[in-house]
N, C-alpha and C positions, 0 to 999 in steps of 0.2 A: 504493500500500500504506500509506503514511504521509501524512496530510494535515496542514497547519498553517493556522491562521488567527489573526491577532492582533486581539484585541478589547480596546481600551484598554491597560491594563498587564498583560494576561494573554495569553500565547501558548498557544493550544489546540492540542495535538498529539494527533491521533487515529490509533490503530491501526485501519486501515480495510480489513480483509478479513473482513467479517461472515460470509460463507459458510463460512469455515474457522475461525470463532471467533477471528479475528485472530491466527492462528498466524504465527510469524515465520520468514521465510527469510533467507538472507544479504543479499539485496537490501533487505529490509525493515529489517534491522539497520543497514545502511549509511544508509538514509534516516532512520531514527530518530536516529542519532548526528548526522547533518548538521542535522536540525531543531533538536535541543537546542543544538548548538554555535553555530548561526548566529543565534539570536534575541538581540535586545537588550532584550526585555521583562523586567521584574524577577521575574515569576512565570510558570512553565510549568505548564500543566494537562494531565496525561497521561490519556487516556481511551481506551476501546475503542468501536468502532462496533457497533451491533446488540445482541445479547443477552448478550455476553460481554465481559469486560475483555481477557483474552489467554489463549489455550490453551497458550502456551509455544512451544517450537521446532516448526516444521513437520516432522512425522514423515517426510514424503516426502523432504524435504531431508536429514534425518538418515540415512535409509536409503540415500540416494545418495552418502554420504561413502565414498570409495573405499578408504581405508586409515587406519592409525593417525595418520599425520601430518595427514590431512584432518580427522579427528575432533578432534584436539587444536587445530587451527587454528580449527575451528568454535566450540569452547568458549572459546578465547581471544578470538574476535571478540565473542561475547556478553558476556564479562567486560569488554571495552573499552567496549562500549555502556553497560553498567551503571555503569562508572566515569564515563562522560560525564554520566550522570544525577546521580551522587553528587557530582561535582566541578563541576557547572555553577555559574556565577556567579548564576544565577537560583535562586529558591526553586522546587523541583519538587514539585508536588502530584499524587499519584496518586488518581484518582477511580475506585474499583472498583465497577462496577455489573454484576452477573452473575459468571460463572465466571473465576477466576484459577487457572491450573494451571502447575506447573513453572516454566518460564522467565518466565511472566507474574507469578508470585509473586516471582521473583528481581528482575525489573525494578521491581516495586513496592517491594521492600525497599531498593532503591538510591535511592528518592525521599525527600525530606526529610519530607514529610507524607503519610500514607496515610489516606484516608477511604473509607468504604463505604456503600452503600445496604443496605437489608434484603434485597435480592435477591442480594447478593454471597456467593460461596462460595470457599473456598481449599483447595488441596491440592498437596502435593509427591508426584506419582504416579510419578516416574521408576522407583523400585524395582520397580513392578509389571510393567514391561516390560524390566527388566534394565539400567536406566541410572539416572542421578540428575541433579539440577540442578547444572550445572557453570558457570553464569554468575555465580559468586560466592555462590551460595546457601548452601553449607556454611560459608562465613565469616560472612555477614550474618545468616542466620536465628538462630543462637544468640545473636548480639549483640543482636538485637531482642527475642526471646521467651524467652531463657534456654536453657541446654543441654538441660534435661529436656524442655521442650515441643518444641524443635527435633528431638531424637531421636525423640520420639513421632510428629511430623508426617512426618518424612522416612522413617522406617523402616516406618510403618504404611501410608502413602499415604492415610490417612483424609481425608474431606472435612469441613471445619468451616464453620459459618455465620458471618454477620457478628457476631452477639452473642458467639460463642466467640472470634472473632478480636479483638474489642474487649477481652475479659477477659484475653487473653494478651498484649496489647500489639502485636499484628500491625497493627492500625489504631488510630487515636486517637479517631475518632468514627464513629458510624453516623448518617447524615443522609439526608434525602429528596433533596437536590440537592448532590452533591459540588462542582459548579462554584461554588456559593455560598461554599464555604470558600476556594477560590482567590481569589475576589473580595474576601473579607474580609481576606485577607493582603495582596493588592495595594493595598488602600486605605491601607496604611501607607507611611511614608517609604522610598523605594527604597534610599537609602544605608544606612539603619539595617537594612533587610532583608538587604542584602549582608553587613554586618558581623556581625550576630547569627547568620546562617546559617554564616558562616565560623568564628566562635568556637565554636558548638555542634558543628560537625564536627571541630574540632581534637582530635587524639588524642595530643598531646604529654603529658609529665608535668604534674602540677598546677601546679608553680611556673612553668613556661614558659607554660602556658595563662593563668595569672593575670596574668603580665607582659604578654602579648599583649592580654589583655582590657583592662587599664588603658590601654595605648597606643591601642587602637582607640577606647575611650571618649573619650580626649583628642582624637583626630582628629575624631570626630563633633562634639564639643563646640565645636570651632573654628567650625563653621557653625551652631551652635545659636542659634535666635532665641527669646527669651523672649516 
């Protein structure tokens, strides 16, 4: 369901269920978390096989959840995997080529960098079937695109294309080859990548962030070669 291949400084993680548009079961979530946590590569490139990035949670798996406790555990499992992406020591780049829906959008939101091709489309469609994205989506989506856009996307279930996603900040670039962005990042100093990623992710108050920033700069400078 999840395949990995290390190519230089990039670990390519592929959601590999193209016949189901890479919908995620519990097994796939476990495999994805393991793939992200086990790599030593400075950059992880997350992609989908076939014509979609990820259709979100496998609806057969959702329908099979037996009770409230099982449903909550399923949501928490997805949240844990999203946190693994968000907290990875590697820079995690999502390359969205084709459809991202529901949990697929949520996994992308947990990545450090999101880039799309012109074929990419995005939607939070859970409300259409009486559910919603519960893998951290209601927390991350407004942080990324703002509350107004998040409300619109999550409540309407509308599909937006790559250009609209770029305008609202859901992705940072629309490119022909998302993998090239991962390679561009991987060409930089690995230690600097780790430090910059950590500093940008920091959500402490400004004074604390600035102190940590200065300390991290000094740590890197100790190995700086002019």
